[in-house]
N, C-alpha and C positions, 0 to 999 in steps of 0.2 A: 579545479575540483568540481565545479558546477557542471562542466561538459561531461566529465567522467560519470558523475551521478546520473545525469540525463541519459547518456548513452547506455549505461549498464541497466538502469531501471527500465528504460524504454525498450531495449532489446529483450529483456526478460519478460516484461509484460506483453509486448507485441508477439514474441515467440510463443508464449503460452496461449494467447488468444488465437493465433494462427493454428496451433495444434488442436485447440477446441474445434475450430472451424473444419479442419481436415477430419478429425475424429467423427464429428457429427455427419459430415458428408458421406464418409465411408460406412458409418453405422447405418444411416438411413438407406443408403444405396444397397447395402448388404441385406437389409430387411426386405426392401421392396423387390429386388431383382433376384436375390439368391436365397431368400427366406431364412437368412441366418445373420444375426447381429454380432457385433464385436463384444465378446465377453468382458464384463467390467467397464463398459464404456461410460456408464453413469458415474461410477466411482472415479474414473480417470478425469471426467469432466469436472467433478467436484474439486479434485486436487489441483487441476489446472486453473480453476476459478480462484482458488486461494492464491495462486501465484500471480494471476492477473491483478487481483485487488490489492494485495500487499506490495507488489512491485510498483504499482501506480501510485500508492500512497505518498512516497517521498516526492514524486513529481507534482502531484496535486498540491502538496504543501509548498513546494518550491515556487510554483506559479501562482499561489494564492487563489486557487480555484475551488476552495471549500465553499459550502453554502454559508452565506452570511446575511445578517440582518443589519442594514445600513440606513434605515429610514431617518434616524436622528443625526446622522453624520453631517449633513448639510448645515445643521444648526450649532455644531460644536466647533470651537476655535482649534486651529492646527496643533497647539501644544497639548490640548486634551486628546485629540485624535492620536497623536504620537504616543501618549501615555496609554491610551486605550489599546492600541495595537501591541505595545510592549507587554502589557499585562495579559492580553489574550494569547499572544504567542508563548509567553511563559507558562500560562496554565495548560495550554495544549501540549507544550513540550513535556511538562511534568506528567501529564496524563499518559502520553505516548511512551515515555521512558519507563514509567511504572508498569504499563501494560507489557512492554518489551521484557522487563525483568520477570514478570509473572509468566509470560509465555516461555521464556528460557527455562524457568523452573519446571513448568509443565513438560517441556520437551525433555528435560533431564529425567523426570519421573517416567515418561513414556519410554525413553531409551532403556532405563533400568528394568522396566517391566516387560519390555519387548512388545509393546502395543503395536498392532498392525491394522490395516484396513480390513473390512469384513470379507470382501470377495477376492481381491487380488493379493492380499497378504503383504502389501507394501508397508514398510515401517513408517509410523506416523512422525516419529521424532525429527527426522530431517526437515519435514514440512513445517513443524512447529518452531524449530530453530530458525528456519528461513523467515517465518513470520516475525519472530522476535527481532532478528537483525534488521529487517526492513521497517518494522515499526520503530525501532531505535533510531534508524537513519532519519525517518520522518521527524522524530523528536529533536534530533540534532539540527535538522533544517529549521525548525521553529526557533530553536535557540539562536541560530545564526541570523534569523530574520529580525530578532530583537535589536541587533546592532546595525541594521541597514540605515543608510543616510536618510535624513528627513526629506530630501528632494524626491526620493523614491516613494515615500509615504504619500506625498502630495499627488503623485501620479496614480497612486492606487495599485502599483505593480508589486507583485510578490516574487519577482524573478531574480533579484540580485542577492548574491552572497559575497 
């Protein structure tokens, strides 16, 4: 399951980042050499950035690569560190799952109203649904991290599920 999550999110995030790179290359090249840019390139870049960020979120959670404050960890006994990690992962999971539910609701509202992007008229709902799913996946990753064995906590690795 971990390999599938890593592969799917990595390909999605990496593919979107590659698309941003190519779009920027051709947009700048078109402006400089042909005096004509790609219509809607800014809007496309914004939508692709949403994919990059939210597809990478489960991977960041899985690998434990979030920003953290660990100045006091050296002074805490291992049982307290395990409890601390469990509580933190639970709170993050609750926040991400609640955010996913809110995004899903917003996606439903946008789908019902037919909300589109300003220039290219792409429907916004699929992107918001995707954000909700990926945010929910990150929340589930944090729930799974609560159950990881104590030996992995001692190593400080957030990669096992």
